[in-house]
Each structure stands twice: as structure tokens, then as C-alpha cells.
C-alpha positions in Angstrom: 6.3 27.7 -4.4 9.9 27.9 -3.2 12.1 24.9 -3.5 15.6 24.3 -2.0 16.9 24.0 -5.6 15.8 27.6 -6.3 17.7 28.9 -3.3 20.8 26.8 -3.7 23.8 28.3 -1.9 21.7 30.4 0.5 21.5 29.6 4.2 18.0 28.7 5.5 17.4 30.3 8.9 13.7 29.4 9.2 10.7 28.3 7.2 7.2 29.8 7.2 5.7 26.3 7.4 6.8 22.7 8.3 8.7 21.1 5.3 6.7 18.8 3.2 8.6 15.8 1.9 7.9 15.1 -1.7 7.9 11.5 -3.0 4.8 9.4 -2.7 3.7 10.5 -6.1 7.3 10.2 -7.3 7.6 6.6 -6.2 7.8 3.6 -8.4 7.6 -0.2 -8.1 10.9 -2.0 -8.5 11.7 -5.7 -8.8 12.7 -7.5 -5.5 13.9 -11.0 -4.9 11.6 -13.8 -6.1 9.8 -16.2 -3.7 11.0 -19.7 -3.6 7.4 -21.0 -4.1 5.1 -19.3 -6.5 1.7 -19.0 -5.0 -1.5 -17.0 -4.5 -4.2 -16.5 -1.9 -1.7 -16.2 0.9 -0.7 -13.7 3.6 2.2 -11.6 4.7 3.3 -9.4 7.6 6.1 -7.1 8.5 8.0 -4.4 6.6 9.6 -4.1 3.2 13.0 -5.2 4.4 11.8 -7.6 7.1 8.7 -9.5 5.9 7.2 -12.9 6.3 4.8 -14.7 4.0 2.9 -18.0 4.7 0.5 -20.5 3.4 -1.4 -20.0 0.1 -2.2 -22.1 -3.0 0.0 -23.5 -5.7 -2.2 -26.1 -7.3 -3.1 -27.2 -3.7 -3.1 -25.4 -0.3 0.4 -25.2 1.2 2.1 -24.6 4.5 5.3 -22.9 3.2 6.7 -19.9 5.1 9.4 -17.6 3.8 11.3 -14.6 5.3 12.5 -11.6 3.3 15.5 -9.4 4.2 15.0 -6.8 1.5 17.0 -8.8 -1.0 16.1 -12.5 -1.0 13.6 -15.0 0.4 14.5 -17.9 2.7 12.4 -20.9 3.5 11.8 -21.4 7.2 9.5 -23.6 9.4 6.1 -24.3 7.9 2.7 -23.4 9.2 1.4 -26.3 11.4 -1.5 -26.8 8.9 -2.3 -26.1 5.2 -4.0 -22.7 4.9 -5.0 -20.2 2.2 -7.2 -17.1 2.2 -6.4 -16.2 5.8 -6.0 -12.8 7.4 -2.7 -11.6 8.9 -1.1 -9.1 11.2 2.1 -8.2 13.0 5.8 -8.3 12.1 8.4 -10.7 10.8 9.3 -11.9 14.3 5.7 -11.6 15.8 3.2 -12.5 13.1 -0.4 -13.7 13.3 -2.3 -15.9 10.9 -6.1 -15.9 11.3 -8.7 -18.2 9.9 -8.6 -19.2 6.2 -9.5 -22.3 4.3 -7.8 -25.6 3.7 -9.3 -27.4 0.7 -11.4 -27.2 -2.5 -14.3 -26.9 -1.9 -13.3 -24.8 1.1 -13.3 -25.9 4.6 -13.5 -22.7 6.7 -11.2 -22.5 9.6 -11.3 -20.6 12.9 -7.7 -21.4 14.0 -5.1 -18.8 14.5 -1.3 -19.3 14.5 1.5 -17.2 16.0 5.0 -16.9 14.6 8.1 -15.8 16.6 10.5 -15.5 13.7 11.3 -19.2 13.9 8.4 -21.3 15.0 4.6 -21.3 14.7 2.4 -22.1 17.7 -1.4 -22.3 18.0 -3.2 -19.2 19.1 -6.8 -18.6 20.1 -9.6 -19.6 17.7 -11.9 -17.0 16.0 -15.5 -17.2 17.2 -16.6 -17.3 13.5 -14.7 -19.6 11.2 -14.1 -18.0 7.8 -11.8 -17.5 4.9 -11.2 -14.6 2.5 -10.9 -12.2 5.5 -8.4 -9.3 5.9 -6.4 -8.5 9.1 -4.2 -5.8 10.6 -2.7 -4.7 13.9 -0.2 -6.7 15.9 0.2 -10.3 17.1 -1.1 -9.3 20.5 -3.7 -6.8 19.3 -4.9 -8.1 16.0 -8.1 -7.3 14.0 -10.0 -9.8 11.8 -12.3 -8.1 9.3 -15.2 -9.6 7.3 -14.5 -12.7 5.2 -16.6 -15.5 3.7 -18.1 -18.8 5.0 -20.9 -19.3 2.5 -21.8 -15.7 2.6 -19.9 -12.4 2.8 -19.5 -11.3 6.4 -19.6 -8.1 8.4 -18.1 -9.8 11.5 -15.1 -8.2 13.1 -13.1 -9.8 15.9 -10.3 -8.4 18.1 -7.4 -10.5 19.4 -5.8 -9.8 22.8 -2.9 -12.2 22.4 -4.8 -15.2 23.8 -8.4 -15.0 22.7 -10.7 -13.3 20.2 -13.7 -11.1 21.2 -16.4 -9.5 19.1 -15.6 -6.0 17.7 -17.9 -3.5 16.0 -19.4 -4.9 12.7 -18.5 -3.5 9.3 -21.2 -1.5 7.6 -20.6 -3.5 4.4 -20.1 -7.2 4.2 -16.7 -7.8 2.6 -14.8 -10.7 1.2 -11.3 -10.5 -0.2 -10.9 -6.9 1.2 -7.7 -5.3 2.4 -7.0 -3.9 5.9 -4.2 -1.8 7.4 -3.5 0.1 10.6 -3.9 -0.9 14.2 -6.6 -2.7 16.2 -8.2 0.6 17.4 -7.2 2.7 14.3 -7.8 0.7 11.1 -9.0 0.9 7.5 -10.9 -1.7 5.6 -10.9 -1.2 1.8 -12.3 -3.0 -1.2 -14.0 -6.5 -1.4 -17.7 -7.0 -1.9 -17.5 -7.2 -5.7 -15.8 -4.0 -6.8 -16.8 -1.5 -4.1 -14.9 1.8 -3.6 -16.3 2.0 -0.1 -13.7 2.5 2.6 -14.4 2.1 6.3 -12.5 3.5 9.3 -12.4 1.8 12.7 -11.8 3.5 16.1 -11.8 0.4 18.2 -15.6 0.5 18.7 -17.4 1.2 15.5 -16.8 1.5 11.7 -17.5 4.7 9.8 -17.7 5.3 6.0 -14.8 7.5 5.0 -13.4 8.8 1.7 -13.9 6.3 -1.2 -10.8 5.2 -3.1 -10.7 5.6 -6.9 -10.9 2.1 -8.2 -13.1 -0.7 -6.8 -11.4 -4.1 -6.5 -11.1 -7.4 -4.6 -7.9 -9.4 -3.8 -5.8 -6.2 -3.4 -2.7 -5.6 -1.4 -2.2 -3.0 1.3 0.3 -1.4 3.7 0.6 1.4 6.2 -1.5 3.3 8.6 -4.7 5.4 8.6 -2.7 8.5 7.9 -0.1 7.0 5.5 -1.5 4.0 3.6 -1.2 2.4 0.1 -3.3 -0.1 -1.8 -2.3 -1.9 -5.0 -3.3 -4.6 -7.5 -6.5 -6.6 -7.4 -9.3 -7.7 -9.8 -11.6 -7.5 -11.7 -10.3 -6.8 -14.2 -6.7 -7.8 -13.1 -5.0 -4.4 -12.4 -1.6 -2.8 -11.7 -3.3 0.3 -10.2 -1.8 1.8 -7.0 -3.4 4.4 -4.7 -1.8 6.3 -1.9 -3.7 7.6 1.1 -2.3 10.7 3.0 -4.9 10.9 5.8 -7.2 13.0 3.7 -7.5 11.7 0.1 -6.6 8.9 -2.2 -4.2 9.6 -5.1 -3.4 7.5 -8.1 0.4 6.9 -8.2 2.7 4.7 -10.3 1.4 1.3 -11.3 2.7 -2.1 -10.4 4.9 -3.6 -13.2 2.6 -6.5 -13.5 -1.1 -6.9 -13.0 -1.7 -9.1 -9.9 -4.2 -10.0 -7.3 -4.4 -12.3 -4.2 -0.8 -11.4 -3.3 0.8 -11.2 0.1 1.7 -7.7 1.2 3.7 -5.9 3.9 4.9 -2.4 4.7 4.8 0.3 7.3 3.6 3.3 5.3 2.7 4.6 1.8 6.4 5.3 1.3 7.4 1.6 1.7 5.3 -1.4 0.6 6.0 -5.0 -0.6 3.9 -7.0 -3.0 4.8 -10.7 -3.2 3.4 -13.5 -5.4 -0.3 -13.7 -6.4 -2.2 -14.4 -9.5 -0.8 -12.7 -12.7 -3.0 -14.5 -13.9 -1.2 -17.7 -13.1 0.7 -18.1 -9.8 3.8 -15.9 -9.7 6.9 -15.8 -7.5 7.7 -12.2 -8.4 8.1 -9.5 -5.6 7.8 -5.8 -6.2 9.0 -3.1 -3.8 7.5 0.5 -3.7 10.5 2.8 -3.6 11.0 6.6 -3.6 13.8 8.2 -5.7 16.6 10.0 -3.9 15.4 13.4 -5.1 12.0 12.7 -3.5 13.5 11.7 -0.1 15.9 14.6 -0.1 13.8 17.4 -1.5 11.8 19.8 0.6 9.3 22.4 -0.3 7.3 25.1 1.4 3.9 26.1 0.0 
């Protein structure tokens, strides 16, 4: 393998292959700003430097919403109703909260809420009320996967910005799974006990794809179907992090603290955000997945 370091001082006229940026395996988790309200079983959306989290549980279900700017969290307008264990999609300024529960024992909800960066408004209701679901996509093209309403579900629904319609059912019923990607190009990982089963969605049907290394529920996720990352979860409570490059899952650096049922955000396997969760009590801690300068700047040919 030839590296730029090995030919320092030489001019590079061309490469035999496209450069490969090194760094996912060289990444680490670093402490970010702490949430204002420690909680778990809540949801997030957006990117590492522009995220939103909402709802969850302290000792009771809450409506709190917070925005992250890459350094600190700021309290903003609350959800219209208490919610926990909901799915989520979108960005900091165009987020979607879907379903969830509102009490103990749980009352399963079908309601969706849309966030514009300042205010929440009611969106269309899911056809199947549920909690413990996972979501991905955008505010106007969201995907609600699995969940629980007395039994684990295979139900999938697609959001068009106004109403929900049935999508292709998961092959495996999943509760407390993680999803990432887009409405017509998504992954669903984990849940259903401690399964390592991973499913890929093409907008019509789900297909079993490469299994991840460690089965878990209540995990966090970020990214796309060619550049994804999953982290944390239980049982047992874990720090394990895995990166997906479009072909295989690779164990990478662990979270600093074992945690599950956190809120997560991020655009790829090179940038993710884990906030709050059970560790094992409710935590306000935030961790950011970061790449070292050498990883961002180094190029190899192989």
C-alpha cells in the first residue's frame, strides 16, 4: 500500500484508483454538551451539529424539546403532548415525531407531530397506534417501522407529509429497533430480543441483508444505507459501536459509557450523536462520534 506520507515531497500527477479516505475505524467518541433534562426512551433528528431531541421519560413522560448547535443544548417549545418511545425522522428544522406512548402502563398513540425549528403542529395519524417503533426519512417522506402495542409488530407505514399509508411489512417483528436512511432506501436493525438480523427496504419490500455483529435493543443509529453507524443498546447494557460501509459491519471504538434508549442523530458513519438514555439511570450526557485530523486528511491507494 502506498500512502501520501511515504511519498512526501513528491508531486502526485495521478492515482491508479480513487482515493480512499481513512477514518471510520480511527474515529472515537468525545464528550459533547449535556442535555438540560436527563431522560431516556426519547427521540432525535438532524445532524451532529444541528440536532433536536424531544419527549422521553424522567420519572414520568415529558414534553421537553431541546436543540443542539454542536456545543450546547437549548430548551425550546415543548411537544403538544407527553410522549415517549416514539419514532422520529427529519432535520432540526423539519422534524417528525411518530406514535409513542404516554403513560405507565403504556397508552399507545397514533399521533404524529411536525416541528419547524420553533413550533410543533399536529400531523397525520398512523393507521396503527404503537410505541417502541423506529423511524427514518424526512418530515415529508417518513418511514415508521415495527413497534409494540401489546405484541411486537411487522407493520410499516410511509408518510407523505399529510397522511400515512401502508408500506411493505418487515420480515421480523421488531420492538426497540433502530432505523436509518430514506423512505425508499432504509435499514432496520436490532430489536426483537437480541437479534443480529438486518433488513433493507427499497420502498416496496424488505430484504434480509448482512447481519451486524452484536444483537441488541434500544440502540442508537445514524447515516444512510451505504454509510451507517449503530451504537449502544442492551442487554447487557453496552458501549459497542458498529460502522456500515455498504458491504459489511465493522466493530469500531466504543462509546465512553454503556447506554441504551438514547436519542440519536447524524448524517453518516463519520458523524453521529448519542444523547441521554439509560446508563443505567437517566443521563444527560451527550457523545459525538469524531474522526481525527489524520484520518480526515490521509489518503491511500490500495
